N, C-alpha and C positions, 0 to 999 in steps of 0.2 A: 393533220393531226390537230387533235384537240388538246390546247393547253391542261397539264394537269388539273391548273388550281393551286389552291393553298391549303395549308393545315394551319389550324391554329388551337390552342385553348385558350379557354376562358374560364376565370375565375368570378362567379358570381353570387353577391354578398346583397343582403337585406332579410326578406320575409319569403324564403324560397325555399325551406321545408315542410312539408306538412299541407302543401298548399295547392298539388297536383302539379309542379313545376317540372317534374321529370317526366309524367307521361304528355305535358303540354309541348315540350320540346322536343319529345321523339315525334309527336306528332305534326310537329312543326318542320321537322326534318326531312320527315317523308314527302311532306308536301312539295318541301323545296329542292327535293334530291341530293341532299346534304348527307354524306356519309359519315360516320363517327360512333360517338357514346356518350350518354350523361350520368352523373354520379352524384349523390349526396356527400358531401365529405363532413367527418365529425367535427369540425370546427361551426359547424352550422351553415356554412357555403355550398356551394354547387359547381361541379366541374363539369364543363361542355368540350370534348374533344370534336370538332368538326374539320370534313376537308370535302372541298367542292372548288368549283368555278369562281371566283372571285365575285360575280354579280349575285350568284346563289349564295354564298356567304354573309356576304354584304345584308341582303334582305333577311336571310335567317337571321343574323345579329339584330335588326329591329326588332323581331318579333321576341328573342330573347329576352331584349333589355325591357319589351311590355311585359312579358310574362302573362302567365293566367291571370282571371278575375282578381283570386284572392292574394296574390304573391304582390310583391313590392319589392323592385331591384331598385337599391341603391348602388351599387358600383357593376360594373364589369372591368375588369383586368384583362388583356390579351397577350400573349405569346404564343410567337409564330414556333412551329414544331416543322420536322422535316416529314414527308409525306409516310403513310402508312401502309397507304394501298386498301383502306376499308372497304368493303363491300356491301355494309346496311350501316342503320344507325341502330344502336340499342341500348336499354337503359341496364346499367349495372349495380352491381351491389354498393354500397359506403367504401368510401377510399380512406 
């Protein structure tokens, strides 16, 4: 039986809005087979909720920290969450 992995929430701060960050994150998640969602926040940060095997999440985290070409990630804060059973990765409206 495969281990369900982890579910985490990342708050990403820096120049992460208006630079294609959500679309980049969604594409990376699909490539890494990570489920969950991404949304802008009213305070200018981005929230990413990601669920998957530990190795996939850590690889995804490295891509999120890098960001797309026009972005600048200053910090990423991680909070562990209870598994939610996401079946895809989506871009959500601003939270």
